[in-house]
C-alpha positions as CSV (number, residue, x, y, z in Angstrom):
1,M,89.2,81.7,76.7
2,S,89.6,85.0,75.0
3,D,86.1,86.1,75.7
4,R,86.5,85.6,79.5
5,P,87.0,88.8,81.7
6,A,90.5,89.8,82.5
7,P,91.7,88.4,85.8
8,L,92.3,90.6,88.8
9,A,95.9,89.8,89.0
10,D,97.9,89.3,85.8
11,P,101.6,89.6,85.5
12,H,101.2,90.6,81.8
13,L,98.9,93.6,82.6
14,L,100.6,96.4,84.6
15,F,98.3,98.9,86.1
16,D,101.1,101.4,86.7
17,P,104.5,100.6,85.5
18,A,106.0,103.7,87.0
19,A,109.7,103.5,87.7
20,G,111.7,105.3,90.3
21,R,110.9,105.5,94.1
22,R,107.3,104.6,95.0
23,D,105.3,106.1,97.8
24,I,103.9,103.4,99.9
25,V,101.1,103.2,102.6
26,I,101.3,100.2,104.9
27,L,98.1,99.0,106.5
28,G,98.6,96.7,109.5
29,S,102.2,97.9,110.0
30,T,102.7,96.3,113.4
31,G,101.7,92.8,112.2
32,S,104.0,90.2,110.6
33,I,103.5,91.4,107.0
34,G,103.8,95.1,108.0
35,T,107.0,94.7,110.0
36,Q,108.6,92.7,107.2
37,A,107.5,95.3,104.6
38,I,109.1,98.1,106.7
39,D,112.3,96.1,106.9
40,L,112.2,95.8,103.1
41,A,111.6,99.6,102.7
42,L,114.3,100.6,105.1
43,R,116.8,98.4,103.2
44,N,115.7,100.0,99.8
45,P,115.2,103.7,100.5
46,D,116.0,104.4,96.8
47,R,112.9,102.4,95.7
48,F,110.3,102.9,98.5
49,R,109.2,105.8,100.7
50,V,106.6,104.9,103.3
51,T,104.3,107.8,103.8
52,A,101.7,106.5,106.1
53,L,101.1,103.6,108.6
54,S,98.0,102.1,110.2
55,A,97.6,99.5,113.0
56,A,94.9,98.3,115.3
57,G,96.3,100.0,118.3
58,G,97.6,97.2,120.5
59,R,101.3,98.0,120.0
60,V,101.6,101.8,120.1
61,A,105.2,101.9,121.1
62,L,106.2,99.8,118.0
63,L,104.0,102.0,115.8
64,A,105.6,105.1,117.1
65,E,109.1,103.7,116.5
66,Q,108.1,102.8,113.0
67,A,106.8,106.2,112.3
68,R,110.1,107.8,113.4
69,L,112.2,105.4,111.5
70,L,110.3,106.0,108.3
71,R,109.4,109.7,109.0
72,V,105.9,109.1,107.8
73,E,103.4,111.9,107.3
74,K,100.4,110.1,108.9
75,V,99.7,107.2,111.4
76,A,96.3,105.7,112.0
77,V,94.9,103.5,114.7
78,A,91.5,101.7,114.8
79,R,91.1,102.2,118.5
80,E,90.4,105.8,119.5
81,D,91.1,105.1,123.2
82,V,94.9,104.6,122.5
83,V,95.4,108.0,120.9
84,P,96.8,109.5,124.2
85,A,99.2,106.7,124.6
86,L,100.2,107.0,120.9
87,K,100.8,110.7,121.2
88,E,103.0,110.1,124.3
89,A,104.9,107.3,122.5
90,L,105.5,109.5,119.4
91,S,106.7,112.4,121.6
92,A,109.2,110.1,123.2
93,Q,110.5,109.0,119.8
94,Y,110.8,112.4,118.1
95,G,113.2,115.1,119.2
96,P,112.3,118.5,120.7
97,G,110.7,120.7,118.1
98,E,110.2,117.9,115.6
99,A,106.8,117.9,114.0
100,L,104.9,114.7,114.8
101,P,102.9,112.9,112.1
102,E,99.2,113.5,111.8
103,I,97.1,111.0,113.8
104,L,93.9,109.4,112.4
105,A,91.8,107.3,114.7
106,G,88.7,105.2,114.6
107,P,87.3,102.2,112.7
108,D,87.5,104.2,109.4
109,A,91.1,105.5,109.8
110,A,92.7,102.7,107.8
111,T,90.2,103.3,105.0
112,E,91.0,106.9,104.9
113,L,94.7,106.2,104.6
114,A,94.0,103.7,101.8
115,A,92.6,106.5,99.7
116,S,95.5,108.9,100.4
117,A,98.0,110.1,97.9
118,C,100.5,107.2,97.2
119,H,101.6,104.8,94.5
120,T,100.9,101.5,96.3
121,V,98.7,100.5,99.3
122,L,99.9,97.3,101.1
123,N,96.9,95.9,102.8
124,G,98.4,93.7,105.5
125,I,95.4,93.9,107.9
126,T,94.1,90.5,109.2
127,G,90.4,89.7,108.8
128,S,87.5,90.9,106.8
129,I,87.8,94.3,108.4
130,G,90.3,94.8,105.5
131,L,87.5,95.0,102.9
132,A,86.7,98.7,103.3
133,P,90.4,99.8,102.9
134,T,90.7,97.4,99.9
135,L,87.7,99.0,98.2
136,A,89.0,102.5,99.1
137,A,92.4,101.8,97.5
138,L,91.0,100.5,94.3
139,R,88.4,103.4,94.1
140,A,91.2,105.8,94.5
141,G,93.2,104.3,91.7
142,R,96.1,103.0,93.9
143,T,98.0,99.8,93.0
144,L,97.0,97.3,95.7
145,A,99.5,94.9,97.1
146,L,97.0,92.5,98.7
147,A,98.0,90.4,101.7
148,N,94.5,90.7,103.2
149,K,92.9,87.7,101.5
150,E,89.7,88.0,103.6
151,S,88.7,91.2,101.8
152,L,88.7,89.4,98.5
153,I,87.0,86.3,99.9
154,V,84.1,88.1,101.5
155,G,83.7,90.8,98.9
156,G,84.8,89.1,95.6
157,P,82.1,90.7,93.4
158,L,82.7,94.1,94.9
159,V,86.4,94.0,94.4
160,K,86.0,92.7,90.8
161,A,83.6,95.5,90.0
162,L,86.3,98.2,91.1
163,A,89.6,96.7,90.1
164,Q,91.2,97.6,86.9
165,P,93.4,95.0,85.0
166,G,96.7,94.7,86.8
167,Q,95.7,96.9,89.7
168,I,96.0,94.0,92.3
169,I,99.4,92.3,93.0
170,P,98.9,89.4,95.4
171,V,101.2,89.2,98.4
172,D,100.2,85.7,99.8
173,S,103.2,83.4,99.2
174,E,101.0,81.0,97.2
175,H,99.5,83.7,95.0
176,A,102.7,85.6,94.5
177,A,104.1,82.2,93.3
178,L,101.2,81.7,90.9
179,F,101.5,85.3,89.7
180,Q,105.1,84.8,88.8
181,A,104.6,81.3,87.2
182,L,101.7,82.6,85.1
183,A,104.1,85.2,83.5
184,A,105.5,82.2,81.5
185,G,102.4,81.7,79.4
186,T,99.0,83.0,78.3
187,R,95.7,82.3,80.0
188,A,94.9,79.9,77.2
189,D,98.0,77.9,78.0
190,V,97.0,77.2,81.6
191,R,95.6,73.7,82.4
192,K,95.8,73.8,86.2
193,L,96.8,75.9,89.2
194,V,98.5,73.8,92.0
195,V,98.3,75.4,95.4
196,T,100.8,74.0,97.9
197,A,100.0,73.4,101.6
198,S,102.6,72.7,104.4
199,G,100.0,70.4,105.9
200,G,100.4,72.3,109.2
201,P,101.5,70.7,112.4
202,F,99.0,67.8,112.1
203,R,99.9,66.4,108.7
204,G,99.3,62.7,108.8
205,R,97.0,62.6,111.7
206,T,93.5,61.0,111.6
207,R,90.4,62.9,112.6
208,A,90.3,60.9,115.8
209,E,93.7,62.0,116.7
210,L,92.9,65.6,115.9
211,G,90.2,65.5,118.6
212,R,93.0,65.4,121.2
213,V,95.2,68.3,120.1
214,T,95.8,71.4,122.2
215,V,96.1,75.1,121.5
216,E,99.8,74.8,121.9
217,D,99.9,72.0,119.5
218,A,98.0,74.0,116.8
219,L,100.2,77.1,117.3
220,A,103.5,75.0,116.6
221,H,103.6,75.5,112.9
222,P,106.6,73.5,111.4
223,T,107.8,76.1,108.8
224,W,106.1,79.5,109.2
225,A,106.1,82.1,112.0
226,M,102.6,83.8,111.8
227,G,99.9,85.2,114.0
228,P,97.7,82.9,116.1
229,V,94.6,83.1,113.9
230,I,96.5,82.4,110.7
231,T,98.5,79.7,112.4
232,V,95.3,77.9,113.5
233,N,93.8,78.4,110.0
234,S,96.9,76.7,108.7
235,A,96.4,73.8,111.1
236,T,92.8,73.3,110.0
237,L,93.7,74.1,106.4
238,V,91.0,76.7,106.3
239,N,93.8,79.0,105.1
240,K,94.3,76.8,102.0
241,G,90.5,76.8,101.4
242,L,90.5,80.6,101.4
243,E,93.5,80.5,99.1
244,V,91.6,78.3,96.6
245,I,88.7,80.8,96.5
246,E,91.3,83.7,96.2
247,A,93.0,81.9,93.3
248,H,89.7,81.5,91.5
249,L,88.9,85.2,91.9
250,L,92.4,86.5,91.2
251,Y,93.1,84.5,88.1
252,D,89.6,83.7,86.8
253,I,90.3,80.0,86.8
254,P,87.5,77.5,87.5
255,F,87.5,75.7,90.8
256,E,87.9,72.3,89.0
257,Q,91.2,73.5,87.6
258,I,92.6,74.4,91.1
259,E,94.3,71.6,93.0
260,V,95.8,71.5,96.5
261,V,98.9,69.4,97.3
262,V,100.7,68.9,100.6
263,H,104.4,69.9,100.6
264,P,105.7,69.9,104.1
265,Q,109.0,71.7,103.4
266,S,107.2,74.8,102.2
267,Y,109.9,75.4,99.6
268,V,107.6,75.3,96.5
269,H,105.0,78.0,97.1
270,S,102.7,77.0,94.3
271,M,102.8,75.8,90.7
272,V,101.1,76.3,87.3
273,E,100.6,73.2,84.9
274,F,100.4,74.3,81.3
275,T,98.6,72.5,78.5
276,D,101.9,71.1,77.0
277,G,102.5,69.1,80.2
278,S,105.1,71.5,81.6
279,T,104.7,72.6,85.2
280,L,106.5,75.8,86.6
281,A,107.1,76.0,90.2
282,Q,108.1,79.1,92.2
283,A,110.5,78.1,95.0
284,T,112.3,79.9,97.8
285,P,113.0,79.2,101.5
286,P,110.0,80.1,103.6
287,D,110.2,83.9,104.0
288,M,107.4,86.5,103.4
289,R,109.8,89.2,102.3
290,G,110.0,87.7,98.9
291,P,106.2,87.9,98.1
292,I,106.1,91.4,99.8
293,A,108.8,92.6,97.4
294,I,106.8,91.3,94.5
295,G,103.8,93.2,95.7
296,L,105.6,96.4,96.2
297,G,108.0,96.4,93.3
298,W,106.6,94.5,90.4
299,P,107.5,94.4,87.5
300,Q,110.9,95.1,89.0
301,R,112.6,92.6,91.3
302,I,114.2,93.8,94.5
303,P,117.8,92.4,94.9
304,D,118.3,90.3,98.0
305,A,114.7,90.8,99.2
306,A,114.8,87.4,100.8
307,P,117.2,84.5,101.2
308,A,117.9,82.1,98.4
309,F,118.6,78.4,98.4
310,D,122.1,77.1,99.1
311,W,122.4,74.5,96.3
312,T,125.5,73.1,97.7
313,K,123.5,71.5,100.4
314,A,121.4,68.3,99.9
315,S,117.6,68.7,100.5
316,T,114.5,66.5,100.1
317,W,111.3,67.9,98.8
318,E,108.1,65.9,99.3
319,F,104.5,66.1,98.0
320,F,101.5,64.3,99.2
321,P,97.8,64.3,98.4
322,L,95.4,66.1,100.6
323,D,93.5,64.1,103.3
324,T,90.1,65.5,102.7
325,E,88.5,63.4,105.5
326,A,90.7,64.6,108.3
327,F,90.8,68.2,106.8
328,P,87.5,69.0,105.2
329,A,88.1,72.8,105.1
330,V,89.2,72.9,101.4
331,G,86.2,71.0,100.2
332,I,83.8,73.3,102.2
333,A,85.7,76.4,100.8
334,R,85.1,75.1,97.2
335,H,81.5,74.7,98.0
336,V,81.0,78.2,99.3
337,G,83.1,79.7,96.6
338,G,80.9,78.0,94.0
339,L,77.8,79.4,95.7
340,G,79.3,82.9,95.7
341,G,77.4,85.9,97.0
342,T,77.5,86.0,100.8
343,A,78.4,82.4,101.3
344,P,82.2,83.0,101.5
345,A,81.7,85.8,104.0
346,V,79.6,83.4,106.1
347,F,82.3,80.8,105.9
348,N,85.1,83.2,106.9
349,A,83.2,84.9,109.7
350,A,82.1,81.6,111.2
351,N,85.6,80.4,111.2
352,E,87.0,83.5,112.8
353,E,84.6,83.0,115.7
354,C,85.3,79.4,116.1
355,V,89.1,80.0,116.0
356,E,88.7,82.6,118.8
357,A,86.7,80.0,120.9
358,F,89.4,77.4,120.3
359,L,92.2,79.7,121.2
360,A,90.3,80.6,124.4
361,G,89.9,76.9,125.2
362,R,86.1,76.9,124.7
363,L,86.0,74.6,121.6
364,P,87.8,71.4,120.7
365,F,89.9,71.6,117.5
366,T,87.7,69.3,115.4
367,A,84.7,71.2,116.3
368,I,86.0,74.3,114.5
369,M,85.2,72.9,111.1
370,D,82.1,71.0,112.3
371,T,80.6,74.3,113.5
372,V,81.7,76.2,110.4
373,S,80.1,73.6,108.2
374,A,76.9,73.7,110.2
375,V,76.7,77.5,109.9
376,V,77.3,77.3,106.1
377,D,74.6,74.7,105.7
378,E,72.1,76.7,107.8
379,H,72.9,79.8,105.7
380,G,71.6,78.2,102.6
381,T,71.1,80.1,99.4
382,P,73.3,83.2,99.5
383,Q,72.6,86.8,98.5
384,S,73.1,87.0,94.7
385,G,76.6,87.9,93.8
386,T,75.4,90.1,91.0
387,S,73.6,92.5,93.4
388,L,76.0,92.1,96.4
389,T,76.6,95.2,98.6
390,V,78.9,95.9,101.5
391,Q,75.8,96.0,103.7
392,D,74.9,92.4,102.5
393,V,78.3,91.2,103.5
394,L,78.2,92.9,106.9
395,E,74.8,91.5,107.7
396,A,75.8,88.0,106.6
397,E,78.9,88.2,108.7
398,A,77.0,89.4,111.7
399,W,74.5,86.5,111.4
400,A,77.3,84.0,110.9
401,R,79.2,85.2,113.9
402,A,76.2,85.0,116.2
403,R,75.2,81.5,115.0
404,A,78.8,80.3,115.3
405,R,79.0,81.6,118.9
406,E,75.8,79.8,119.7
407,M,76.8,76.6,118.1
408,A,80.3,76.7,119.6
409,A,78.9,77.2,123.0
410,R,76.6,74.2,122.6
411,A,79.4,72.1,121.3
412,A,81.6,73.1,124.2
413,A,78.9,72.2,126.6
414,E,78.4,68.8,124.9
415,A,82.2,68.2,125.0
416,R,82.2,68.8,128.8
417,A,79.2,66.6,129.5
């Protein structure tokens, strides 16, 4: 294994082991990851100084409040039309005579922030629009705390071409778990990565039963509080399929050595099986502040970043095999991950369109993966990964979104007939 390339994420390789307080840029600050990262930073002012924030623009009052609490230098919004409202919200937060932060606006604003002067960029943006900021942060030499899995999924070869060893620290709970467990051995010691899945709200249901679920059912996740798109992805297990591709790219482990197991309690976030038969599991109560702290602070640990277990109380931890018939998403993800090139981008984009249609009540739950699978099959041979460009990714995504919308509309019409 020694002749294989270094993995993107490796706990043994520190891109920048700088001690002391770190300047942090948070992308997606008003989302779930961003708000928890800000909580962590506010509780640890001796370790972190947040210098800039970006958000889509739908929650300008919260963004202005965050800017004041952190005294950031810059704020960015993707929507230029909300700039007047943001200026008003900032003026209401800051005192008379206080200098307001610089405002950046437009689709490239987050990308500009990602390249700004700082130690670490936390990419908490949802969706493949996070690719450009990911590439900008890597190109600028920043440590990248990566919660935006989609940027790695759709632009894997592009990310791998830019990232230096140890430059990426994963923030997903599963990949932060693998990252920590891998610290116990060398790459040659690894037999298997075991990615855990809660099973979502529909664990144990047959495909026929899944045909009757509602949007409200799908959004009722049993263990995690997340945004609607990620919650639906957890219900279909698309999220787990994306994480399998992500694990392959981050740790340079072949797909056949990456397994998914259902663990309803979500206490064990993932495991590494070593060649001597030992399995190391990383376990905490479900709380994203722990993985965020790893992403921002590694190799140092942040005391009391997240709750620990109360071992004086009895608990039961269960593990089940994945039902691949009712939940085909992981198998489809393995397929597109093996194809490489633009295939993962097509898979992700088609899924985003289908999830939007489902949330709007235009598409049945089981039709999400049926449609995604059909789009992937129609895409066929992908653009070669060795010559992949950002434009290739954008064109493949645009095609996949258009075809997914067409197919979803046809499926919805057939369901009504």
